[in-house]
C-alpha positions as CSV (number, residue, x, y, z in Angstrom):
1,M,-9.9,-19.7,-10.8
2,S,-10.9,-18.9,-7.1
3,S,-8.9,-16.4,-5.3
4,P,-6.6,-17.4,-3.1
5,K,-7.6,-18.0,1.0
6,Y,-4.6,-16.0,2.4
7,V,-2.6,-13.2,0.5
8,P,0.9,-11.7,1.7
9,L,0.6,-8.8,3.7
10,T,2.4,-6.6,1.0
11,A,-0.2,-7.0,-1.3
12,T,-3.1,-6.2,1.8
13,L,-1.5,-3.0,2.2
14,K,-2.0,-2.2,-1.4
15,W,-5.2,-3.2,-1.8
16,I,-6.1,-0.7,1.6
17,A,-4.2,1.8,0.0
18,F,-4.2,1.9,-3.9
19,G,-7.2,-0.2,-4.4
20,D,-4.8,-2.9,-5.7
21,W,-3.7,-6.8,-5.2
22,T,-0.4,-7.1,-7.1
23,D,2.3,-8.3,-4.8
24,G,5.4,-6.3,-6.6
25,D,5.9,-2.7,-7.6
26,T,3.5,0.2,-7.8
27,P,4.1,3.1,-10.2
28,W,4.0,5.8,-8.1
29,S,3.6,9.2,-9.7
30,N,4.3,10.8,-6.2
31,Y,6.2,8.8,-4.5
32,A,6.4,10.9,-0.7
33,R,2.3,10.7,-1.3
34,A,2.4,6.9,-1.8
35,K,4.1,6.3,0.5
36,Q,1.6,8.0,3.5
37,Q,-0.9,6.5,1.5
38,L,1.2,2.9,2.4
39,E,1.7,3.7,5.9
40,E,-2.2,5.4,6.3
41,A,-3.0,1.5,5.2
42,L,-0.9,-0.1,7.2
43,V,-2.5,1.5,10.8
44,R,-5.6,1.2,9.5
45,F,-5.0,-3.0,8.9
46,L,-3.1,-3.7,12.4
47,D,-6.0,-1.8,14.2
48,K,-8.1,-3.7,12.9
49,A,-6.2,-6.7,13.4
50,S,-5.6,-6.1,16.5
51,E,-9.8,-6.5,16.8
52,G,-9.1,-10.0,16.3
53,V,-11.2,-10.0,13.0
54,I,-9.0,-10.2,10.3
55,S,-6.9,-14.2,10.5
56,V,-3.0,-13.3,10.1
57,R,-0.5,-15.8,9.9
58,G,3.2,-15.6,10.0
59,R,6.4,-16.8,10.7
60,F,7.8,-16.5,14.3
61,A,11.7,-15.6,14.4
62,P,13.3,-15.8,18.0
63,S,16.0,-13.6,16.4
64,L,17.4,-12.1,13.5
65,D,19.8,-14.9,12.3
66,A,17.1,-17.5,12.8
67,D,16.8,-19.9,9.4
68,P,13.6,-18.8,7.9
69,M,13.2,-22.4,6.8
70,S,12.9,-23.9,10.2
71,L,10.3,-21.3,11.1
72,E,6.4,-22.4,11.4
73,T,3.6,-20.7,10.1
74,S,1.4,-19.9,13.0
75,D,-1.4,-17.5,13.6
76,V,-0.6,-14.3,15.1
77,P,-2.5,-13.8,17.8
78,A,-4.7,-10.2,18.6
79,A,-3.0,-8.8,21.3
80,R,0.3,-8.7,19.4
81,F,-0.5,-6.1,16.8
82,H,-0.5,-3.2,19.5
83,D,3.4,-3.7,19.8
84,Y,4.3,-5.1,16.1
85,R,3.5,-2.2,13.7
86,Q,6.5,-1.5,12.2
87,Y,6.4,-3.2,8.3
88,D,9.5,-4.8,6.5
89,L,9.7,-4.8,3.6
90,S,12.6,-6.9,3.3
91,C,10.4,-9.7,4.8
92,A,7.3,-9.2,4.3
93,G,7.1,-8.8,7.9
94,L,6.3,-6.8,11.4
95,R,8.5,-5.9,13.7
96,R,8.6,-3.5,17.2
97,G,7.8,-0.2,16.7
98,E,5.4,1.8,13.9
99,G,5.8,2.9,10.7
100,L,7.7,1.3,7.3
101,L,11.0,-0.1,6.8
102,G,12.8,-0.8,4.0
103,F,11.7,2.6,2.2
104,P,14.0,4.8,1.1
105,E,13.4,8.6,1.3
106,E,12.8,8.9,-2.5
107,V,12.3,7.9,-5.5
108,G,15.7,6.5,-7.0
109,T,17.6,6.4,-3.9
110,S,19.1,3.3,-2.0
111,Y,17.3,2.1,1.9
112,V,20.5,2.0,4.2
113,Y,19.7,-1.1,6.2
114,L,22.7,-0.8,8.7
115,H,20.5,2.0,9.7
116,R,17.5,0.0,10.7
117,P,15.9,0.8,13.9
118,L,15.4,-3.2,14.8
119,G,14.7,-2.6,18.5
120,Q,14.4,-6.2,19.9
121,H,15.2,-8.9,17.5
122,E,12.1,-10.8,17.7
123,F,10.0,-10.5,14.7
124,Y,7.2,-12.2,12.8
125,R,8.4,-13.0,8.7
126,D,6.5,-13.6,5.5
127,V,3.0,-12.5,7.0
128,L,0.2,-13.4,5.3
129,V,-3.7,-12.1,5.6
130,S,-7.2,-13.4,5.0
131,R,-7.9,-12.4,2.1
132,E,-11.9,-13.1,2.8
133,D,-11.3,-11.1,6.0
134,V,-9.7,-8.1,4.3
135,V,-12.3,-7.8,2.0
136,R,-15.1,-7.8,4.5
137,E,-13.5,-5.2,6.6
138,F,-11.9,-3.1,4.0
139,P,-14.5,-3.5,0.7
140,A,-13.9,-2.4,-2.4
141,S,-15.7,1.2,-1.7
142,A,-13.5,2.1,0.8
143,V,-10.1,1.2,-0.1
144,G,-7.5,3.7,-2.7
145,P,-7.7,4.8,-5.7
146,K,-8.3,1.6,-8.2
147,T,-6.6,3.6,-11.7
148,T,-3.2,4.5,-12.5
149,H,-1.5,7.7,-13.3
150,Q,-1.3,6.7,-17.0
151,D,-5.2,6.2,-17.2
152,V,-5.3,9.9,-15.2
153,V,-2.8,11.1,-18.4
154,K,-4.6,9.5,-20.8
155,W,-7.9,11.2,-19.7
156,C,-6.3,14.7,-19.2
157,K,-5.0,13.9,-23.2
158,E,-8.3,13.6,-24.4
159,W,-9.3,16.6,-22.7
160,L,-6.7,18.7,-24.1
161,A,-7.7,17.6,-27.7
162,S,-11.3,18.3,-27.2
163,G,-10.6,21.9,-26.7
164,R,-13.2,22.2,-24.2
165,G,-10.4,24.3,-21.6
166,G,-8.1,24.6,-19.5
167,Q,-7.1,23.1,-15.9
168,N,-10.0,25.2,-14.1
169,K,-12.6,23.8,-16.4
170,A,-11.3,19.9,-16.3
171,W,-10.7,19.2,-13.1
172,P,-14.7,19.6,-11.7
173,V,-15.5,17.0,-14.4
174,F,-12.5,14.5,-13.9
175,S,-13.2,14.7,-9.9
176,K,-17.1,12.8,-11.0
177,V,-15.7,10.4,-13.0
178,P,-16.3,7.0,-11.0
179,Q,-12.8,5.8,-12.2
180,F,-11.1,8.5,-10.7
181,K,-12.8,8.5,-7.5
182,G,-10.4,9.2,-4.4
183,C,-8.1,10.6,-6.8
184,S,-6.7,13.9,-5.0
185,R,-6.3,17.4,-7.4
186,D,-2.6,18.1,-6.1
187,D,-1.2,14.4,-6.1
188,W,-3.1,13.1,-8.8
189,F,-5.1,15.2,-11.4
190,R,-2.0,17.8,-11.6
191,P,1.1,15.7,-12.6
192,A,-0.9,13.8,-15.0
193,W,-2.3,17.1,-16.7
194,D,1.2,18.4,-16.4
195,E,2.2,15.2,-18.1
196,A,-0.3,15.3,-20.9
197,K,0.3,19.3,-21.7
198,R,4.3,18.3,-22.4
199,T,3.3,15.2,-24.3
200,N,0.5,16.5,-26.2
């Protein structure tokens, strides 16, 4: 089965941030860090899109109450990405402004949409991105860690079971494993090590 030509903006940002195309929830072991990675991915994507090297489509909504079914999907001009730099999780869209919209401050809390800093009402929703362009501009070697928290926990458990030493001896070995390239000590390794010790 061939890959889809266009993928949702949500999946694009997850690819750049985490090396994962899945358009759904990500099991983030460190929510604050994951949000930061996603915001950094948004900036990287928008900078490339503003250069015109990534094809992006979306439904332009002139107002908040516009009926989504009445809106046609069309190409988003590259110049728009200088102003529409805020990602809205609720509609996989882009609004005027910057940063992430629709994400709670911390895991387990609710985002209060009444307080959304919407600014001007027009926005792009249901944004789609050329997968081919994204892979060209952000190849696998240039995107985030392509592993999961549980993969790291498993590695730590196996290390502990081997009796080869503590965390200071394990980290240099872990950091050289190709699967864990890009996994930092503070955000990936330490939380997994602590969990492995508790559950081992």
